[in-house]
N, C-alpha and C positions, 0 to 999 in steps of 0.2 A: 753703377752701372745699370739698368733698368732690369729686370729679370725678363727672359725671352720664353716664358712659359705663356703659348697661346691660347685662347679659348676660341674654338674655332666651329661655327655651327656646320651643319650639313649642306654641303654645299652642291649643286647640280651642274654640270658642264655639258649644254647643248652638243650633240656630234659625238661624245667619247667614246661610244661605242664602236665608230666609223672610225677614229683614230687609233683604237686600238689599246691593250693594256697599259701602254705606258703614260696614260694619262688618266687611269682609273683612280688613282689617288685624289683628284680633284675630288671626289665626294668623301673623303675619311676627315676626320676629327680628332681633335686633340682638348683633353681635359688637363686641368691644372691642379698641381697638387703642392699648394704653397705653402712653407714654414718662414718662422721669422730667423733672422741669422743666428748661429750658434756657434758659441766662442770654447775650444777647449784647450788643453793645456797638456803636453805631450813630451817628456824629458826634456822641459826646458824651452820646448818651441810653444810659442801661442799662434792657434789655429782658426782663424774667422772664416768659418763656413758661410757662405751667404746662402739664404733659405734652407741651412740644416745639413747636415751627414747626408741624407737619405735623398734617391731620387729615383721615383716611379711616375708611372705616364701611362694614360691609356688612350691608345691612336694617334700616336705622332705622324703628321702628315708627310709627303718629302716635299723638300724643299729645296730651292736652286742652290743656296748659300748655308753654310753652318750656322750663321747669326742668325737663322730665323728658324733654328731649332732652338734646344734646350742648351742654355748657358749658364753659368756658375762662377760666381769668383772664390777663389781660394786664398786668401791672404796671410802670409806666416811671416816669423819674428821669431827672434831670440833675445835671453840674455847672455849668450856667449857663442864658443863656433858650435854650433852644433849639426849633424847631419841629418835630413828627412827621408825618409820611403813612405810615399802616399800612395794607395791601393785605393781599385776600386773593385767591392766585393759583388759578385753575382748572388743577389739575395733569390730572384728567380726571372726565369724569360722564357716567354713563350718561344714553342717551335718555330713560328711563322716570322720571328725578326730573326730568326738566325741565316742572317742574308747579308752579303758584300757591301751591301747600300747600306746598312744599317751602322754608322761611325761612330766614334770618338776622336777627338783630338784635342791634347791640353798644349796651352801655349803661355811662354813666359813676354808679356808686350804683344811684340807681332813675330816672336821668335818660337816655331815649332819643337815642342819636347819629345815630345810621341807622340802616337797615334797609332787607327787601326781599327779592325770591325770586328761584329759579334757573330760572324760566319759558324766559326767553329768552339763557338762558348757554350758555358751550361754553367747549373747553377752551382752553388758552391766555387766556382771559379774565382781567382784574385787576380786582378789585372792590373801591372805595376803602370802609373802614370809617372809618379819620379822616383828617381834610385839616387840614394846617395846624395841628394842635395844641399849643399852647403846653403845654411841659414843663420843671419847675421841678426843684429839689432835694428837695421834698418827693414822695414817690411817689404814684402816681396809679395807682388800679385799675380797668380796664376789663372787663367779661363779654363776652364772647361765646357767644350763642347761635345751633344750629343745628339745625332740628326740622321735622318733617312734623307741619303744623298737621290734628290730628284732626277739627278741628271745622267742615272744608273738604271737600268731597268730593274722596275719593282713589282717584284712578286705579288698577285693577288691575295697571297696569303698570311701578308702582313698586315691586312684588314684587322681590324677590332683583335689587336693583339695586346699585351701587358708585359711588363717588366719592372723590376726593381731592383735598385742598385746600393749599394752603402759603402761610404768613402770612410779610409780606416788609416791613420799614421804610427809610424812606428820612429823612433829617433835614437841617437848614439852619437855620442862626441870623439868616436874614433872613426877617423876618414875610413870609409867603405873601400873592399876591395871590388871593383868593377869588373868581370869578365870579359875576355877580349869576345866572347861571343856576343853579349849584349852590346859593346861598342861598333861593332857590324853590323848587327842588328839595327842601331839605332839610325846607322847613317842611311839605311835601306828605310827605313819607317817614317823618317821626316820627311824624305824627298817625295815630290810630286810623283805621282802614279801615272800611265797609260797604261790602255789594255790592248793586249797585242793577240793574235788569233792564227795559231800555227797545227796542224792537222787537226782543225776543228777543236780544240784547246786555248781556253783564254788564258792568259798569263797577264800578269800585272808587272810591269817593267818601269825602272825608276831611270831615266834614262840621264840625269843627270850625273848619277852618280855612277851610271854603267852596270846594274844590278837587278834580278829580277826573281821572281819566285815560282819555283818549279813546279811540275805536278804533285809533287809531294810534300808540296809546303814550304821546301828548306830555299834558302835567300842564297841566291849565285850572283858570282861576278860574270859578264858576258862583255864581247865586243873585241876590236881589235887590239885594243892597248888599254883597258881600265886601270885605275889606281888601287891596285890588290897586291904590290909589292911588299914583302916582308922580308925583314934580315933575321935568317935563322941558319945556324952553324955556320955563321959567318959569311955567308952565301947572300943571294937573292934568291927566293922563294915567291911563291905566289899565292894567293887565297884563292882556292876552288870556290869554298862557300860557306855558309854555317847550316850544319846537319841536326834534324829532331833525332831523339830516341835513336842515338846510336850505341849500340850494345858493347859493353867492354868483354864481350865472352863470358860474363859469369851470369847475365841476365839484367845486371844493372845499365838502365839507360841514361845518356844525359845528351844535352845540346852541346856537339861541339862543331870546332871549327876542323876544315880539311884543305890542306896544302899541297902545293907540288911545288919539285924542285923548277926552278926558272930553264934550266938548261937540262939536257937529257946526260947522264953520266956515262955514256958511252952505248954502244953497239953488242948486244949480248943474245945470246941464242935465249930462249923463254924456256926450253927442258931439249931432248935431245930423242924424246920418245913419247911424249906424252903430254895432253892436256888437262893435267890433272894438277891444280896449282898448289894444294900441301906439299907435293914431292918435288916440283919443280924447281931445273938450276939455279933461276934466275930468282927464283923467292929465297932457295937458300943462301945466293950471294948477297941477296938485301938484307936478310934479317942475320947472318951471320957474318958477313965479313964487311961489307959496307957500314949496316949499323953500330959496328964498334967502334969504328972509323970519324964517327960524328962526336963533336966537342961533350965535352960532358951535361954543361947547360944544355946542349940541344937532345941529347939522351934524357934530361930528365922531365922533358916538356912532350913527351911521346908516350901515347896511351894504347894500350892494347885495343883492338878492336874484331868485332866478328864482321869478316868482310863475306859478302853476297859472291856465291858462284855461280849462278843461273845462268843458263846459256840461251841457246835459239840455233834449230838449222835452218833458218833462213835470213838474209841478210838486204833481199833487194826490199823496197819499199817500207820500211824501218825510219820513223821520226824519233825525237827524242823521248818524247814521251812513251814509244816502243820500248827502245831500250829501258828504261827507267825499269818500267814492269817485268819484264823478263829477266834483267838483273838480279832481281829480288826474288824471282820465282825458284821452281826445284826440277825446272828440264835441265838435265847434263846428262852425257853420255853413261852407257850402263856400269853403275859401281863408282863411278867417279861423285866427288864430296860436293855438297851444296854449300858449305858456310868454311870458314876457316879463321882461326885465332890469330893474329900476329901486329905487327907494330906497322912494318913497310911493306906498301903493295905496290899497285900502278893505278893508272885512273882506268873510268871505265868509258864503254862508249857515249853514254849520254853526259860525261863528263866534256868529252870534246863538243858535243852537241850543242850543250845548253852554254857552252863558253861563245857560240855564236851569237849573232844576231839574227834570231827568229822573225823579227820585224821585217828584215829586209829578205832572208833565204826561204822561199818557200819549199826546197827539195828535199826529198826523203834521204838518209845518210849516203847512200850507195852513188847519189848523183850529184852531191857537191861539187864535184869536179868540173860539172859542167854550167856551173857557174860561179868560180872561185872568188869573182869578185864581191859577192853578195854573200856568199855562203862559207867556204873556206879563210878568204883574207878577213873576216868578221870575229874569227874564234881566236882568242888570245892563245890556246894550247897548240894551234899548227905547227907544224915543222918542215916547210919544203925541203929539207936536204934530204929528208931519209923519212923510211916510216917508222911508226911508233906502233910499240906494244901496249896492248889493254890487257887487262885481269882477266875475261872474260872469253870464256872457249864458246866454240863451237858443237853443239849438243848431237850431231848426226855421226860425230867419228872421232876418235881418240886423239888427233894430231894438230887440228886445226885452232886456231885461236882470233879471236877476232882483231884488226888492227886500223890503225890512219894509215894511209898512204900518204907520201909525199906530194899526191896531186889533190889533198884534200878529203877523199872520200870515205867511207868506212866501210871494209868489208871482210870476211872470213877467211879468204884467199893465202894464208899465211901456214907455212907447216912451221911447229913450235921449234924444230932445228934450224930454222934462219936467224939471222942476226938483224935485228931492229933497233930503234932507237926507245933507251930505258929510261925512264923517266921517274924518278921515286914519288909517290905518291904517301901522306901518312895524316892521323889525327892529332889535333893537339888535345894535351888533355885540359878537362873543363875548368880548372883553376888559373890556364894561363893567362897573363892581362898583357893589353897593351900600353907600352907604357910612353910611348912618343912617336913621330913621326904621322904623315899623311896616307901613306899608301902608293905614292909617287914614287917612278924609277929612282929617282935624286934623294927622296927623303922616304924612303920606307917604313911602315909600322916596326917599331921596335917591341919584343915582347920580354917577359919574366914572370917568373913563378916562385911562391912563397913554399 
């Protein structure tokens, strides 16, 4: 495969100014950094890097397809059954290239293995390209693409920027343990994306798999009935998403999967007098009575979490990103806790709203009942039989809690002493693995932990 490093001189496009900055890239240029092929051996694996292990460039131009950017073939084989991790270390990356349009993807033939962008990358980051891939004596060729996507907006700050990456490999003869988080993230990463704008926030949606990336960079399932079913406690539960930087209460942060029971366990009062979650009767029931009733395997998969208890005095005009922000804030009723550490809690208002299809629903949460077809009915967390509790308190008084009404809208209008549907929510430990299933209701993901 001929190397697609392209030497392009300065091009001048008449009328580019009139057409705006989206065409400014036509005046950019690319220089090459050709090397000879490099063959290395790592733990019994022979790796042939086309044009070497280093990838560096000056002034990539945006292109209409990845094939017009940088491409590198990587051929691997081994003398036995060995497993390969291939990473791409970020040596240098100018700030101007830290944009969602600067992308990478690696393919096995026509199959996308993984991909992403460099918007949040920094020097010394290590990006996983292949994880635990089995390598045999039959050579397999992977193709890595790095390019600026000219089909997206390309800021002028990307002009005259430099980067340098270096490929590195590790090998083991033990079959790797792949965390469930990686499995779910890979489903999202390898799917085609479309941009969805809601409340002036641009989200990436993978519509074919019913997944999206929220304002905090977490991967969530959305839609009326996505394939997010999981067998847990010998019951059907559902994956809310994969969340970054989840604190276990000691300051240790990991990426973890958040799940919710498919059905409510019944209608319970939140408390008899106060919206302080740390002492709420529903909290005490979930963690003191309900938790011990779970199977031993299920209990061993649940980890402690520092749950955010930020609230708001407002409830009208709030969108998913608004709820996400104040839930993680410190606005609470005087003297009440801003966090709580424990195992089982309830969903947040943002969980319910992000579970809806924001490409169809343009209403704020309080107005979802005005368009139930495009709002409430597109959220798999809906319950049209009764209202559902959330964990989020109202900040203006000591008795109200945000809840999702059976009509589908989010409001603060419920006193804690009311009886609402209570759906347990928890985070799996980071070492939980997905051992089978495809996430459908009839074939849910199965879990195990070593």
